[in-house]
C-alpha positions in Angstrom: 13.3 -5.0 21.9 11.3 -1.8 21.6 8.0 -1.8 19.7 4.9 0.4 19.1 1.9 -1.5 20.4 -1.8 -0.8 19.9 -3.4 -0.9 23.4 -6.6 1.1 22.8 -8.3 2.2 19.5 -7.7 5.8 18.8 -5.3 6.3 21.7 -1.5 6.8 21.1 0.4 3.6 20.5 2.5 2.6 23.5 6.3 2.3 23.0 7.1 -0.8 25.0 10.0 -3.2 25.7 9.0 -6.7 24.8 10.9 -10.0 24.2 12.8 -10.5 20.9 11.0 -12.9 18.5 12.4 -16.4 17.9 12.0 -17.8 14.3 9.6 -20.6 13.6 11.1 -23.5 11.7 9.8 -21.9 8.4 10.6 -18.3 9.4 13.3 -15.7 9.8 13.8 -12.8 12.2 14.7 -9.5 10.6 16.4 -6.5 12.3 14.2 -3.7 11.1 16.1 -0.9 9.4 13.2 0.9 7.8 9.4 0.6 7.9 6.8 2.9 6.2 3.9 4.4 8.1 0.9 3.6 6.0 -2.8 4.8 6.1 -3.7 1.1 6.6 -1.9 1.5 10.0 -4.1 4.4 10.7 -7.2 2.3 9.9 -6.0 -0.3 12.3 -5.2 2.2 15.0 -8.8 3.6 14.6 -10.3 0.1 15.0 -11.8 0.0 11.5 -12.6 -3.2 9.6 -15.0 -5.0 12.0 -17.6 -4.8 9.2 -15.4 -7.1 7.1 -14.2 -9.2 10.0 -10.9 -7.5 9.6 -10.5 -5.5 12.8 -6.9 -5.5 14.2 -6.8 -6.9 17.8 -5.6 -4.7 20.6 -2.1 -5.7 21.8 -0.9 -5.8 18.2 2.4 -4.4 17.0 1.5 -2.4 13.9 3.8 -1.7 10.9 3.8 -3.7 7.6 6.3 -2.1 5.2 9.6 -3.3 6.5 13.1 -3.9 5.2 16.2 -5.0 7.1 18.7 -7.7 7.7 18.1 -11.3 8.7 19.4 -12.0 12.2 18.0 -15.5 12.9 16.9 -18.3 10.6 14.5 -21.2 11.2 15.7 -24.8 10.7 13.6 -25.4 7.6 14.5 -22.2 5.7 16.6 -22.8 2.6 16.8 -19.4 0.7 18.0 -17.1 3.4 20.9 -16.8 5.9 21.9 -14.4 8.6 23.1 -11.2 7.1 20.9 -11.2 4.1 19.1 -8.0 3.3 15.4 -8.5 2.7 12.0 -6.8 2.3 8.7 -8.2 3.5 5.3 -8.0 1.7 2.5 -7.4 4.1 0.3 -10.1 2.6 2.0 -13.3 3.7 1.2 -16.6 2.0 1.9 -20.1 3.2 3.1 -21.0 -0.3 1.1 -24.3 -0.7 -2.5 -23.4 -1.4 -3.9 -23.2 -5.0 -3.7 -19.4 -5.0 0.0 -19.4 -3.9 0.9 -22.1 -6.4 -0.6 -20.1 -9.2 1.2 -16.8 -8.2 -1.6 -15.3 -6.2 -0.1 -15.5 -2.7 -1.6 -12.1 -1.9 -4.9 -13.8 -1.5 -3.6 -17.1 0.1 -6.4 -19.2 1.5 -4.5 -19.3 4.9 -2.5 -16.2 4.5 -1.5 -13.7 7.2 -1.4 -9.9 7.1 1.8 -8.6 8.7 1.0 -6.2 11.5 -2.7 -6.8 11.4 -3.1 -10.2 12.9 -2.1 -11.7 16.3 -0.1 -14.4 14.6 1.9 -11.8 12.5 3.3 -9.1 14.8 4.3 -6.1 12.8 7.4 -4.1 12.1 7.1 -0.9 14.2 9.7 -2.7 16.3 13.4 -3.4 16.4 12.9 -6.9 15.0 10.1 -8.6 13.1 9.4 -12.3 12.4 8.7 -13.3 8.8 6.7 -16.6 8.5 7.1 -18.9 5.5 10.2 -16.9 4.6 11.2 -19.0 1.6 7.9 -18.0 -0.1 7.4 -14.5 1.3 10.7 -12.7 1.8 12.2 -10.7 -1.0 15.9 -10.2 -1.4 17.0 -6.6 -1.7 19.0 -5.9 -4.8 22.5 -4.5 -4.4 22.4 -0.7 -4.1 18.7 -0.6 -3.0 18.5 0.9 0.5 16.1 -0.2 3.2 14.5 3.3 3.0 13.8 2.9 -0.7 12.4 -0.6 -0.1 10.1 0.7 2.6 9.0 3.3 0.2 8.2 0.5 -2.2 6.2 -1.3 0.6 2.5 -1.8 0.7 1.4 1.4 -1.1 3.7 1.3 -4.1 3.4 -2.5 -4.5 -0.4 -2.3 -4.2 -0.5 0.4 -6.8 1.8 -1.5 -9.1 -0.1 -4.8 -8.8 -3.4 -3.0 -9.4 -2.3 -1.2 -12.5 0.1 -3.7 -14.0 -1.8 -7.0 -13.1 -5.4 -6.3 -12.3 -6.3 -3.5 -14.8 -6.0 -3.9 -18.6 -3.8 -0.8 -19.0 -2.2 0.1 -22.4 0.5 2.7 -22.9 -1.2 6.0 -23.8 -4.3 5.3 -21.8 -5.7 8.0 -19.5 -5.5 7.1 -15.8 -7.3 9.2 -13.2 -6.1 8.9 -9.6 -8.5 10.2 -6.9 -6.7 10.9 -3.7 -3.0 11.8 -3.6 -1.9 10.2 -0.3 0.8 7.6 -0.3 -1.0 5.0 -2.4 -2.4 7.7 -4.7 1.0 9.2 -5.4 2.4 5.7 -5.9 -0.4 5.1 -8.5 0.5 8.3 -10.3 4.2 7.4 -10.5 3.4 3.8 -11.5 0.9 4.8 -14.2 3.4 7.2 -15.6 6.1 4.5 -15.6 3.7 2.2 -17.5 3.2 4.7 -20.2 -0.2 6.1 -19.2 -1.2 9.8 -19.3 -2.3 10.7 -15.8 -4.7 13.1 -14.2 -4.5 13.5 -10.4 -7.3 14.6 -8.1 -7.1 15.9 -4.6 -8.1 18.8 -2.3 -4.5 19.8 -1.4 -2.4 21.8 -3.7 0.9 20.6 -2.1 -0.1 17.0 -2.8 -1.1 17.9 -6.4 2.2 19.5 -6.9 3.9 16.3 -5.7 1.7 14.4 -8.1 3.0 16.5 -11.0 6.6 15.9 -9.8 5.8 12.2 -10.0 4.4 12.2 -13.5 0.8 13.6 -13.5 0.0 15.4 -16.7 -3.1 17.1 -15.4 -4.3 17.9 -11.9 -7.7 18.7 -10.5 -8.3 20.4 -7.1 -11.7 18.9 -6.1 -12.4 21.7 -3.7 -12.5 24.2 -6.5 -14.5 22.1 -9.0 -18.3 21.7 -8.9 -18.3 18.4 -10.9 -15.1 16.4 -10.5 -16.1 13.6 -13.0 -17.1 16.1 -15.7 -13.8 18.0 -15.2 -11.8 14.7 -15.5 -13.8 13.7 -18.6 -12.9 17.0 -20.3 -9.3 16.7 -19.3 -9.1 13.1 -20.8 -11.1 13.8 -23.9 -14.1 11.6 -23.0 -13.2 9.9 -19.8 -10.4 7.9 -18.2 -9.6 4.4 -19.4 -8.7 3.4 -15.9 -9.6 5.3 -12.7 -8.3 4.7 -9.2 -10.0 5.3 -5.9 -6.9 5.7 -3.7 -8.7 7.0 -0.7 -11.8 4.8 0.0 -14.5 7.3 0.9 -17.9 7.2 -0.9 -17.3 10.5 -2.8 -13.9 9.4 -4.3 -15.2 6.0 -5.2 -18.3 7.4 -7.0 -16.3 10.1 -8.7 -13.8 7.5 -9.9 -16.6 5.4 -11.5 -18.4 8.4 -12.9 -15.3 9.8 -14.7 -14.7 6.7 -16.8 -15.4 6.4 -20.5 -17.4 3.5 -21.9 -15.8 0.2 -21.1 -13.5 1.9 -18.6 -12.1 0.2 -15.5 -12.4 1.3 -11.9 -9.6 0.2 -9.6 -10.4 0.2 -5.9 -7.2 0.6 -3.7 -8.5 2.6 -0.8 -10.2 1.0 2.2 -13.4 2.6 3.6 -13.7 4.3 7.0 -16.4 3.8 9.7 -18.6 6.2 7.8 -19.0 3.9 4.8 -18.4 0.7 6.8 -17.4 -1.2 3.7 -20.4 -0.2 1.6 -20.6 2.4 -1.2 -23.7 2.8 -3.4 -22.8 2.9 -7.1 -24.7 3.7 -10.4 -25.0 0.0 -11.4 -27.4 0.6 -14.3 -25.0 3.1 -15.9 -22.1 0.7 -15.2 -23.9 -2.1 -16.9 -24.9 0.0 -19.9 -21.4 1.3 -20.3 -19.7 -2.0 -19.6 -17.7 -0.5 -16.8 -15.5 -2.9 -14.8 -15.0 -2.7 -11.1 -11.7 -4.2 -9.9 -10.5 -4.8 -6.3 -6.8 -5.1 -5.6 -4.9 -6.2 -2.5 -1.2 -5.9 -2.0 1.0 -7.8 -4.4 1.9 -11.5 -4.8 5.4 -12.1 -3.3 6.3 -14.1 -6.4 5.9 -11.0 -8.7 8.2 -8.6 -6.8 11.0 -9.4 -9.2 9.5 -7.4 -12.0 9.0 -4.4 -9.9 12.5 -4.6 -8.5 13.9 -4.8 -12.0 12.1 -1.6 -12.8 13.6 -0.1 -9.7 17.1 -1.2 -10.6 16.6 0.2 -14.1 15.5 3.6 -12.9 12.0 3.2 -14.4 10.4 3.7 -11.0 11.8 5.6 -8.0 9.8 5.0 -4.8 12.4 7.0 -2.9 10.9 10.1 -4.5 7.8 9.5 -2.5 9.6 9.4 0.8 9.2 12.9 2.4 10.2 12.3 6.0 12.3 9.9 8.1 11.2 9.6 11.7 12.0 7.6 14.9 9.9 4.8 16.4 8.8 7.2 19.2 7.3 9.5 16.5 4.9 6.9 15.1 1.9 7.8 17.4 2.1 11.4 16.4 2.5 10.6 12.7 -0.5 8.3 12.7 -2.5 11.1 14.4 -1.5 13.5 11.6 -3.2 11.2 9.1 -6.6 11.9 10.7 -6.6 15.3 9.1 -4.6 14.2 6.0 -1.6 16.1 7.4 1.1 14.1 5.8 2.5 14.3 2.2 4.0 11.3 0.4 5.4 8.4 2.5 6.9 8.7 5.9 9.4 6.0 7.0 10.7 5.0 10.4 14.5 4.7 10.3 15.4 5.0 14.0 14.4 2.2 16.3 
């Protein structure tokens, strides 16, 4: 099969022909029909994450937002058969640890991250192996296309889990979203679907226009504003109830915290770059005095995908609206490079393998 392989950090991925995967007893092999290109793939390509013991090894097949059709099934798999259409969360649990048993498989004690670890080759490939498929794989509802499901992949599911499960969000609350890339636009759309009033912040007018299309009530171009937190506080009548850093740089993280009202909640979705190396200084005294909550959020538990899929089937959310470009596997190296200068809008999806 053909696959996009990371051979050297920062250098274009190599499109190579490698052997097809065979399923483990607990796994299935999926013919990849769509896979989103995520900023987390860009972080992996750049070699980020060593400061958190999370650097992707060279020789890795990247890609972690796949959907497709099962073509081979391990002997122990009970829920799936050849021909089933499935999607695959990037955070793969074993299904038997305390976290998995309590519906928190996204932080499984022995979990794998699809496309980021040697034992979990990714989906920038014609086929991808899904371990512990009975626990991890998600059946696609009838009428939901692989492209829609890839659009719902890591970024949309991460935004949903953060806002619906980690934050204490009430309809009518103000949500500020700092950074309108794929995960930021997903957060805008999800917050709107959950009944929040949304202000979106970015440097790019095209991305802010897309945020308005997806439900933002107010937008702030941070390049034209001297004090972003003050501008957000004015727009929200005293500060956001929930504020999201969807980018992961020090400025957006601090702006997110600073724009909150008393007892507000900061939600960290973006990962840092090699400039921050996982560390951002914050006004901890002010956070303490104002009882501000800092929340981290990673992916989404496989066991909770059903509620998001029901919203998709009911037309409450539409991740397909975030998909702005369909590309071929051979285009992946260039599309990752475009992310270095934030040169992509919305979510790009590989559909030709």
